[in-house]
N, C-alpha and C positions, 0 to 999 in steps of 0.2 A: 470853331475856326481859330480861336486864340490858342487852344491846346495844341492844334496841329502846327501852328506857327512856332510855338515854343519847342516842340519836338524836332521840327525841321532845323531850326537854328542850332539847337543843342547837338543834334547828330552831325551837322556840318562842322561845327567847331571841334567836336571830338575827333572826327575824321581827319581834319587838318593837323591837330596836335599829334595823333598817333602816327600819321604818315610822316611828319617831320622827324619825330623821335625814332621811328623805325629806320628811316633813310640815314639818319645822322649818328645814332648812338649804337644801334645793334648792327654794327658793321661786321663782316665776316672776320674770323680769326686770321685766315689766310687772305692775302691780297694786298694791293698797294694803294697808297693815297692818290688822289687826283693829281696833286702836284708832281709826284714821282712819274706818273704815266705821261704827263705833259712833257717832262724833261726827256723821257725816252723817245717820245714821238718827235721832239725837236731835234734830238741827236740823229734820229733816223733820216729826217729830211736833209740834214746837213751831209750825211753820208751819201744819200742819193744824188745830191747836187755835185759833190766832189767826184762821184763815179760817172756822172754825165750819162746815166742810163735810166730808162723809165722803170718804176717799181712794178713788181709782179702784180700787186693789187690793182694798179692803174690799168695794166694791160687786160686783166680779167674784167674790170669794170667796163672798159671800152667794148669788149666782146659781148658783155651782158647787155649794154645799151643798144647794140646793133640788133638784138633779138626783139626789142620792144617796138611797139607801133610808134608812129610819128608823134602823136600827142603825149603818150607815156614817156617817150624819150625826152621831149621838151620839159615835162614836169620833173623828171628825174635829174635833169641837168640844171635845175634852178639852184640858186645859192643855198648853201647849208644842206642840200639833199645828200651830197656825197658823204658828209660827216654823219648824217643821220643813218645812211645806209651802212656805214662802217659800225656804228653803234648797234644797230639791229643785228648785223652779222655776228658781232662779238657776244651778243646776248644769246645766240643760238636760235633765234627766230628767223623766219623766212619771209617776212612781210616786205612788200615794196615800200620804199621810203615815202613816196608821195601819197600812197594809199593810207599809210599809217598817219601821216600828217592830216589828211582829209578826214580820217576817222576821228582823230582827236578833236578837230575843229567842229565836226558835226555833233560829237558827244557833248562838247561844251555848250554849243548853241541849244541843243535839245534840253539839257539840264537847266541851263539859264532861262530858257523860254518857259519851261514847266514851273520853275520857282517863281518867275515873274507873274505867271497866271494865277498861282495860288496865293503868293505872299503880297503881291502888289507893291513890292519894294525894289526899286531898280538897283540900289546899292548891294543888297543881298544877292540879287540876281546876277550882277556882274561878278561878285565874289564866287558864286557857285559856277558861273561860266568859266572863270579862270581855273578853279579847282578841277572841274570836269575835263578841261582841255589839257592840263598838265599831268593828270593822274596816269594816263597811258605812258607818258614819257618816263615818269618815275618807276612804273612797272618795268619798262625796258631797262632802265639803269639798274634796278634791283636784280633783274635776271642776269645782266652782264656781270655785276659784281659777284653774284653767286657762281656763275660759270667760271670766271677767272679765279675765284677762290678754290673751286674744285680742281681747276687745272694746276694751280700751284701746289695743292695738296698731293696730287698724283705725280708731280714732277720728280721727286726723289726716287720713287719706285721705277719710273721710266728710265731714269739715269742708271739705276742698278741693272735693269734689263740690258741696256746698251753696253754697260761695262762688261757684263758676263758674256755677251755676244761677241764683243771685241776680243776678249781673252780666248774665246773658242775659235777665232779666226775669221769671223764674218766681216765684210767691209762695212764702212760707216753707214752708207745708204741702206744697207740691208737691216741694220739695227733699228733704223727709223721704222721700217716695215714691220719688224717684230714688235715694236712698241704699239703700233697701230692695230696689230692683230691680237696682241696679248692683253691689252687694257681696253676699257670702255670709257664712255664719257667724252668730254671735250678734248682731252689729250690724245685720244685715239684719232679723232677727226683731224686735229691740227697737225699731228705728226704724219698722218696719211697724206694730207695735202702737201707737206714738205717733201715727202718721199716721191710724190707724183711730180713735183717741180723738178727734182733732180733727174727723174727718168725722162722728162720732156726736154732736157737739154740745159736747164739752168745750172749755173755754177754753184759751188757750195756757199759762197758769200751771199749771193742774191737769195738763195733758198732759205738760209738761216735768218737773214734780215727780214725776209717776208714773214717768217714765223713770228719773229719778235714784233713786227708791225701789227699782225693780227691779234697777238696776245701781249700787250705791253706790260711787262712785269719785271721787277728788279731781279727776282730769282731766275727767271728765264734769261734775262740779259747776262747774268753771270755765266750761265751754261753756254749761251751763244758765243760770248766773248772768248771763253776758254777753247771752244771748238775752232773758232776762226784763227786764234793766235797759234794753236797747235798746228793747224794746217799750213800756216806761213813759216813757222820757226821749227817745227818738228817737236818730238818728245813722245812720252808714253801717254797716249790718250786715255787708256783705261785707268791709269793711276790718277790722272787729272780728274776724270769723272768721279772716281771714288772720293777724292778730296772735296769736290764740289757737292756731292751728295751729303757728306758729313756737315759741311758748312750750312747747307740749306736746312737740314734737320735741326741743327743747333739754333738757327734763326727762328724756325717755327716754334721750338721749345721756348725761346725767349719771348716770342709773341704771346704764347699761351700764358706765360707768367705775368706779362704786363696786363693782359685781359683779366686775369684773376685779381690782380691788385687794384684794378680800376673798376671792378664790379660794383663796389659800394657807391662810387660816384654815379655810375649809370643808373643804379636803382634809385638814388636820390633824385636824379633828373626826372625819371618816370613819376615819382611821387609828387614833385613840385609841379609838373605839367598837368597831372590829373587832379590835384587838389581842388581847383575851381569847379571842375565838373562834378566831383564828388559832393562838394558843398551844395551845388545847385540841385542835385538829386535829393540830398538830405532835406533841404529846405522845401523843395517841391512836394515831397511826400509827407512831411510833418506839418508845415504851415504854408499851404499853397497860396493863400491870399497875400502872403508877404511879398510874392514876386510879381503880383499883378501890375504894380507901378512901373516895372521895367518894360512891360509890353504895351501897356495902355497909354502911356504918356510919351511924348516926343523926346523928352530929356532921358527917360529910361532907355529908349531904343538907341539913342546916341551913346549912352554909357556902355551898352552891350557892344556896339561897334568899336568904340575906343578900347574896351577891354580885350576884344578879339585881336585888334591890331597890336596892342602891347604884348598880349600873350604870344602872338606869332613871333615878334622880335625877341621876346624872352627865350623862346625855345631855340631860335637861331643862335642866341648868345650861349645857351647851355651846350649846344652842339659844338660851338667853337672852343669852349673850355675843355670839353671832354674829347676833343679830336686826338686820336692816337696815331702817331706815325713812328713806325719801327723800321 
């Protein structure tokens, strides 16, 4: 029973450390920081308020809610569910928001109950309950970051397709359709939705802002701004898109350079975070009796808990130091 307790505690602490490092340090090369996305979303809300028109995403959500049953509709309209639904949509998944939240809650309760049954320690059971409950959320966030990074990576190629199509005489809306058909992945889906918005009667401004709302990105914001300004003031759109494509590729090149120069710091962070677990394994296999005091005595168990808490905040601090914003 003692060995099982050691193993479970050790696995739980390793899981928390690796999850935090993976979410904070191994960020995609392409993609934007959380602060940049918040600024974009705030600007979009201001634009919608000034325009005094409902957003396309809001109209689609109202139509989606009407197809649900009464109970499901009430659950989907609870606070924070709209934000969760947007996060799930941006991640490329198709879960209902309330079902995802219920699944996370049930998973946390199940893991916490099992750990309480075997370990008989309410503190560890609560920690495992919290970890099990937030793990699906971190998975959604990770999927969203990966999808948005892939979208940004495909954007220069999509702009080149649009530029060549404009030079060949195609209208702008048709260039969106060519991108949706010619590429795959998230950019195909999002440009296809934008093309459908234009075909269903939306004006250019609402359709492009809807695209930016679904995929909040600084690179996409540069593209959308260029298109909207050209539509209002005129100019050679194909030449503008060519310049935007060059700027975006230069930005990505700079991001790669920054990631290369910061690789040593990220490796140091992994080593610092994994050293306690490596020493635990080394001592456990060489002199296992040396660790018995940590699990058999109350003071030892308290030291493990305090070490886990301090390690958690230490990893958060390392994340903050290595945060890269380009």
